[in-house]
C-alpha positions in Angstrom: 93.1 123.1 99.9 94.6 120.0 101.7 94.7 116.8 99.7 92.2 114.4 101.4 93.2 110.8 102.2 91.0 108.0 103.3 92.9 105.4 105.3 91.2 102.0 105.4 92.8 99.7 108.1 91.3 97.3 110.7 94.1 97.6 113.0 93.4 100.7 115.2 97.1 101.2 116.0 98.3 101.0 112.4 95.3 103.2 111.2 96.2 105.9 113.8 99.9 105.8 113.0 99.3 106.3 109.2 96.9 109.0 109.9 98.9 110.8 112.4 102.0 110.7 110.1 100.1 112.1 107.1 98.5 114.8 109.1 102.0 116.0 110.2 102.6 116.6 106.5 99.5 118.7 106.1 97.2 116.1 104.4 93.6 115.9 105.6 93.0 112.3 106.8 89.9 110.4 107.3 89.7 106.8 108.7 87.6 103.7 108.3 88.0 100.4 109.9 86.2 98.1 107.4 85.2 98.0 103.8 81.6 99.1 104.4 82.6 102.3 106.3 85.1 103.0 103.4 82.6 102.7 100.6 80.1 105.0 102.5 82.7 107.6 103.1 84.3 107.3 99.6 80.9 107.7 98.0 79.7 110.8 99.9 83.2 112.6 100.4 85.2 111.5 97.2 88.7 111.6 98.8 91.7 112.3 96.6 93.5 109.2 97.7 92.5 106.0 99.5 95.1 103.8 101.4 93.7 100.5 101.6 94.7 97.4 103.6 94.2 94.6 101.1 94.1 92.0 103.9 90.9 93.3 105.5 88.7 90.5 106.9 
């Protein structure tokens, strides 16, 4: 089973770059563009890792 990673980033280009890079290495990636989406996803899906932009608006 692949490690699941939640990428939380408000900049779409950066979010897509990180996700695509991780998927090439067989990680299962999910994305969120804000904190609210991240919390909803994380509480229902329990990702193994969360990569978070600490400068979210």
